[in-house]
C-alpha positions in Angstrom: -203.4 212.3 203.6 -202.3 210.6 206.8 -200.3 213.8 208.0 -202.3 216.6 209.5 -202.2 219.9 207.7 -200.1 223.1 208.7 -201.9 226.2 208.5 -199.2 228.8 208.4 -200.4 231.9 209.4 -199.0 235.4 209.0 -200.5 238.7 210.6 -203.5 236.9 211.9 -204.3 234.5 214.3 -206.1 231.5 213.0 -208.9 230.6 216.0 -209.4 227.3 217.1 -212.9 227.0 215.9 -211.8 228.3 212.3 -209.5 225.8 212.3 -211.7 222.7 213.5 -213.7 224.7 210.4 -210.2 224.0 207.9 -210.0 220.5 208.7 -213.3 220.0 208.0 -213.3 221.2 205.1 -210.0 219.2 203.6 -211.8 216.0 205.0 -215.0 217.1 202.6 -211.9 217.3 199.8 -210.8 214.2 200.9 -214.3 212.3 200.8 -214.3 214.0 197.0 -210.8 213.1 196.3 -209.6 210.2 197.9 -206.2 210.0 196.7 -205.1 213.6 197.6 -201.8 213.4 198.4 -201.4 216.7 200.8 -202.9 219.5 201.5 -201.2 223.0 203.3 -202.5 226.4 204.4 -201.3 229.9 204.4 -203.4 232.6 205.5 -202.0 236.6 205.2 -204.5 239.1 207.8 -203.7 242.1 207.1 -201.3 243.4 209.5 -201.3 246.1 213.0 -202.0 248.9 210.5 -205.9 248.7 209.9 -207.8 249.1 212.2 -210.8 247.7 210.5 -209.7 244.4 209.4 -209.5 242.4 206.4 -208.3 241.9 203.6 -207.6 238.8 204.3 -205.4 236.1 201.7 -206.3 232.7 202.2 -203.2 229.9 199.9 -204.9 226.5 199.7 -201.7 223.7 198.2 -203.5 220.6 196.8 -200.9 217.7 195.9 -202.0 215.4 193.7 -200.9 212.7 191.9 -199.0 212.4 188.4 -199.7 216.1 188.5 -198.7 219.9 189.4 -200.4 220.8 192.7 -203.4 222.2 192.4 -203.4 226.3 193.9 -206.1 228.6 194.8 -204.1 231.8 195.3 -205.3 235.1 197.1 -208.4 234.7 197.7 -209.8 238.2 199.5 -212.7 239.0 201.2 -213.1 241.4 204.7 -213.3 238.6 207.1 -211.5 235.6 207.9 -213.8 232.7 207.5 -215.1 234.4 204.0 -211.9 233.8 202.6 -211.6 230.4 204.3 -214.9 229.1 202.4 -214.5 231.3 199.5 -211.2 229.5 198.8 -212.0 226.1 199.9 -215.4 226.3 197.3 -212.4 227.5 194.4 -210.3 224.7 195.7 -213.3 221.9 195.5 -214.2 223.0 191.6 -210.3 223.1 190.9 -209.8 219.5 191.9 -213.9 218.7 190.7 -211.9 219.8 187.0 -209.3 217.4 187.5 -210.4 214.4 189.1 -213.0 214.7 185.7 -209.9 214.5 183.3 -207.9 212.2 185.0 -211.2 210.2 184.9 -211.8 211.1 181.0 -214.8 212.6 181.5 -213.8 216.1 180.0 -212.9 215.8 175.6 -209.8 217.8 175.6 -209.6 219.4 171.5 -206.9 219.9 170.0 -206.3 222.8 168.3 -206.7 223.0 164.4 -204.0 224.0 162.4 -205.5 226.3 159.6 -207.0 223.2 157.8 
């Protein structure tokens, strides 16, 4: 990806340390799948009414060539750092599955029509 990754935050301030962690995790995804076209991150906090924090929601949208975006949606955690880590772990697995299918490593079985 040539552009920086936009991180939209609502109801929470994402500390610089976590922004750096997000950037590192995106670099890891790009090393694993170099054809990654784009990535956007949305972080939603609990808002001002919660006294103890969480749940935080992290959404990652990965854009790959020739396919629908790979979306990781609604990873709920009480701590923002855990929510980000969990969301990126799921994103890596989905991207890995997509890469396997694209390479032909996974056989897609046709459903039988009642032979």
